[in-house]
C-alpha positions in Angstrom: 49.5 173.1 -17.1 45.8 172.8 -15.9 44.1 175.5 -17.9 40.4 175.9 -17.1 39.7 177.2 -20.3 41.4 174.4 -22.2 41.5 171.3 -20.5 43.0 167.9 -21.7 41.1 165.2 -23.2 41.7 163.1 -20.0 40.5 166.0 -17.9 37.3 166.3 -20.2 36.8 162.4 -19.4 37.0 162.9 -15.7 35.0 165.9 -15.9 32.3 164.2 -17.7 32.1 161.3 -15.2 32.2 163.4 -12.2 29.2 165.5 -13.6 27.0 162.5 -14.3 27.9 160.9 -11.0 27.0 164.0 -9.1 23.9 164.5 -10.9 22.5 161.0 -10.0 23.6 161.6 -6.4 22.1 164.9 -6.1 18.8 163.5 -7.8 18.2 160.7 -5.1 18.9 163.1 -2.2 15.1 164.7 -2.0 13.9 161.1 -1.9 16.4 160.2 0.9 15.7 163.2 3.0 11.9 162.4 3.0 12.9 158.9 4.7 14.5 160.5 7.7 11.6 162.3 9.0 13.4 165.3 10.3 13.2 168.9 9.9 15.0 170.8 7.1 17.0 172.8 9.7 18.1 169.6 11.5 18.9 167.8 8.2 21.3 170.8 7.4 23.1 170.8 10.7 23.1 166.6 10.2 24.5 167.2 6.7 27.3 169.5 7.9 28.2 167.2 10.9 28.4 163.8 9.0 29.8 165.7 6.1 32.9 167.1 8.1 33.4 163.5 9.9 33.5 161.9 6.4 35.8 164.7 4.9 38.1 164.2 7.9 38.4 160.6 7.4 38.9 160.8 3.7 41.8 163.2 4.5 43.4 161.3 6.8 43.1 158.1 4.8 44.8 160.0 1.8 47.3 161.8 3.8 46.3 165.3 3.1 46.3 167.3 6.2 49.6 169.0 5.0 47.5 170.4 1.9 44.8 171.9 4.4 47.7 173.5 6.4 49.1 174.7 3.2 45.8 176.2 2.1 45.3 178.0 5.2 48.7 179.4 5.4 48.1 181.5 2.3 46.0 184.6 3.4 44.6 185.0 0.0 42.7 181.7 0.0 41.0 182.9 3.3 39.6 186.0 1.6 38.0 183.6 -1.0 37.2 180.8 1.2 34.9 182.7 3.8 32.3 184.2 1.5 32.6 180.9 -0.9 31.5 179.1 2.5 28.6 181.3 3.2 27.4 181.0 -0.3 27.4 177.3 -0.5 26.2 177.0 2.7 23.3 178.6 1.6 22.5 175.8 -1.2 23.2 173.0 1.3 20.8 174.2 3.5 18.1 174.8 0.5 18.6 171.5 -0.8 17.7 169.6 2.4 15.1 172.1 3.3 13.3 172.3 0.2 12.2 168.6 -0.1 10.9 168.6 3.5 8.7 171.5 2.9 7.0 170.4 -0.6 9.5 172.8 -2.5 11.4 170.0 -4.6 10.0 170.9 -8.2 10.9 174.8 -7.5 14.3 173.6 -6.4 14.2 171.3 -9.7 13.5 174.7 -11.6 16.2 176.4 -10.2 18.7 173.7 -11.2 17.2 173.5 -14.7 17.9 177.3 -14.9 21.4 176.9 -13.3 23.2 175.6 -16.5 22.1 178.6 -18.6 23.0 181.1 -15.6 26.4 179.4 -15.8 26.5 179.6 -19.3 25.9 183.3 -19.1 28.8 183.6 -16.5 31.1 182.0 -18.8 30.3 184.4 -21.6 30.2 187.5 -19.4 33.2 186.9 -17.2 35.3 184.4 -19.0 34.9 185.4 -22.6 33.4 182.1 -23.5 31.5 181.9 -26.8 28.0 180.8 -26.9 26.6 179.1 -30.0 23.5 180.2 -31.5 21.5 177.1 -30.2 22.6 178.0 -26.7 21.7 181.6 -27.1 18.0 180.3 -28.2 17.9 178.1 -25.4 18.8 181.2 -22.7 16.4 183.3 -24.7 13.5 180.4 -24.2 14.4 180.0 -20.4 14.1 183.7 -19.8 10.8 183.7 -21.5 9.8 180.8 -19.2 10.9 182.9 -16.5 8.6 185.8 -17.8 5.6 183.5 -18.2 6.0 182.5 -14.5 6.4 186.0 -13.3 3.1 187.3 -15.4 1.2 184.0 -14.1 2.2 183.8 -10.3 3.1 187.5 -9.9 6.5 186.3 -8.5 9.3 183.9 -9.0 9.9 181.0 -6.9 12.5 182.3 -4.5 14.1 178.9 -4.1 14.9 178.8 -7.6 16.3 182.2 -7.9 18.6 181.4 -5.0 19.8 178.3 -6.9 20.3 179.7 -10.2 21.6 183.1 -9.0 23.9 182.4 -6.3 25.6 179.1 -7.3 27.4 181.0 -10.5 28.9 183.5 -7.9 30.0 180.6 -5.7 31.7 178.8 -8.5 33.7 182.2 -9.6 34.9 182.6 -5.9 35.9 178.9 -5.7 38.0 179.2 -8.7 40.4 181.7 -6.8 41.3 179.2 -4.2 44.4 177.3 -4.9 43.7 174.0 -3.2 42.3 170.5 -3.7 38.6 170.2 -3.8 38.6 167.8 -0.9 40.5 170.2 1.5 38.3 173.2 0.6 35.0 171.1 1.2 36.6 170.4 4.5 37.2 174.0 5.5 33.7 175.0 4.2 32.1 172.3 6.3 34.1 172.3 9.4 33.1 176.0 9.8 29.6 174.8 10.4 30.5 171.9 12.6 30.5 173.8 16.2 27.2 175.2 15.3 26.1 171.7 14.1 27.2 170.0 17.4 25.4 172.9 19.5 22.2 172.8 17.6 21.8 169.1 17.5 23.0 168.0 21.1 20.8 170.7 22.8 17.9 169.6 20.6 16.0 166.8 22.9 13.5 166.1 20.3 16.2 165.0 17.9 18.3 163.0 20.0 15.4 161.2 21.4 14.2 160.5 17.7 17.6 159.1 17.1 17.9 156.9 20.0 14.4 155.6 19.3 14.8 154.9 15.6 17.2 152.3 14.8 17.1 152.9 10.8 18.4 156.6 11.4 21.8 155.1 12.8 22.1 153.8 9.1 20.5 156.2 7.1 22.2 159.5 8.5 25.7 158.4 8.0 24.5 157.3 4.3 23.2 160.8 3.9 26.3 162.5 4.9 28.3 160.2 2.6 26.0 161.1 -0.4 26.1 164.6 0.2 29.9 164.9 0.4 30.4 162.7 -2.6 28.0 164.5 -4.9 29.4 167.9 -3.9 32.9 166.6 -4.4 32.1 165.3 -7.7 30.0 168.3 -8.9 33.0 170.7 -7.7 35.6 168.6 -9.4 33.6 168.7 -12.6 33.5 172.5 -12.3 37.5 172.6 -12.2 37.8 170.4 -15.1 35.5 171.7 -17.8 34.7 175.1 -19.3 31.9 177.1 -17.5 29.5 176.6 -20.5 30.1 173.0 -21.1 30.0 172.4 -17.1 26.7 174.0 -16.9 25.2 172.2 -19.8 26.0 169.0 -18.7 24.2 169.7 -15.3 20.6 169.2 -16.7 20.7 165.5 -15.5 20.2 166.5 -12.0 17.1 168.7 -12.2 15.5 165.9 -14.3 15.8 163.5 -11.7 14.8 166.2 -9.1 11.8 166.8 -10.9 10.8 163.3 -11.6 11.1 162.5 -8.0 9.2 165.6 -6.8 6.1 164.6 -8.9 6.1 160.9 -9.3 7.6 159.8 -5.7 7.1 162.7 -3.5 3.6 163.3 -5.1 4.0 167.4 -5.0 1.3 169.4 -6.7 1.7 170.6 -10.2 -0.6 173.3 -11.7 -1.8 173.2 -15.4 -0.3 176.7 -15.8 3.2 175.7 -14.8 3.3 173.5 -18.0 4.1 176.8 -20.0 6.9 177.8 -17.9 8.5 174.3 -17.4 7.6 173.4 -21.2 9.8 176.6 -22.3 12.7 175.4 -20.1 12.6 171.9 -20.9 12.4 172.9 -24.5 15.8 175.0 -24.0 17.2 171.9 -22.1 16.4 169.8 -25.1 18.0 172.3 -27.6 21.4 172.6 -25.4 21.5 168.8 -25.0 21.2 168.1 -28.7 23.7 170.8 -29.4 26.3 169.5 -26.8 25.9 165.7 -28.5 26.5 167.5 -31.5 29.6 169.3 -30.6 31.1 166.7 -28.2 32.9 164.7 -30.9 34.7 168.0 -32.2 35.5 169.1 -28.7 37.3 165.7 -27.9 39.0 165.6 -31.2 40.2 169.2 -30.8 41.4 168.5 -27.3 43.7 165.4 -28.8 45.1 167.3 -31.1 46.0 170.1 -28.5 47.3 167.5 -26.1 49.3 165.9 -28.9 50.9 169.3 -29.9 51.6 170.1 -26.4 53.5 166.7 -25.8 55.5 167.2 -29.0 56.4 170.8 -27.8 57.7 169.4 -24.6 
C-alpha cells in the first residue's frame, strides 16, 4: 500500500527527482515572467488559461478523463477540492505577481521558511519526529523572523502567505483521493472562465499579444513550465514524508533569491543580512542533516520493502 508516512525506496527516488525538477522550474519562473512585460494580474490569468489547456491535453493523451469523472463523483473530494483550489490559487497568483512588483526576494524568503513550517506541520499534525538539528534550524529561523520584525516593524506579507498557507493546502490536498494531474485540472479549470473573461475584455493585453510575436512562444512556454513545476511539486509531496519533503525544498528559494539579486537587480538592504543569514544558517544545518541521514533512510526503506515482499 502507498503509505505517506512510509514510502518505498522506489517512491523515495521518484519523490527526490520530482522535488529537484520542481525547484529548478520554480527557480527560473521569476526570470521568465520578467521577459513577458505583462502585469502580475494578467500573468495569473494567462497561467490559468495556458495551464488548463496543457492539463486537458495531458489528460486526453493519457486517457484519464474517466479518472476526472471518478474524482468528481465523490462528494467528499469536492469538500476538500474547493478550499484547496482557493488556497493554491493565492499561491499561483503571488508567484507571478511578486517578480513583476519587485517582491522576488520576499517571495524567496517565504520559500526559505516554507520547509520549516512544513516540518512543524509534520510534527504537530502527523506525529513526525524532528531531529535535534531540525529543532535548532527551526529555532534559528524563528529568530531570523523576530529580527526582521524588530528591524522593519513588520514581516513581509508575501513571505508570510507562502510559508503559512502552503502547509494548509498540502494538508487539505492529501484528503483527496485522485491523481495529481486530475486534481490540478480541477483547480485550474475553476479559474478558466474568469481567465477567458478578463483576458478577452482587456484590449491592452490582446493588442500586446497581437503586436509581440515572441509572446506566441513565451506565453505557452510559461504555461507549460507552470504546470510541470506544480505537478512535480505536489507529486513529491505525496511520495515523501512531510518533514523530508519540506527539507528538500531549499533549492527553490536559493535559485529564486539568486535570480532576484543577480539577474533582476532587486535592492537588498544591509540590515537584511542578519535575517537572511540566520535563515540561511538554518538551511545549511538541515541540508547537512539531510545528507547525513539520507543513506540510513534509503537502507531502512530497502529493508522494509524486502520484508513486505517476503510477507506477501
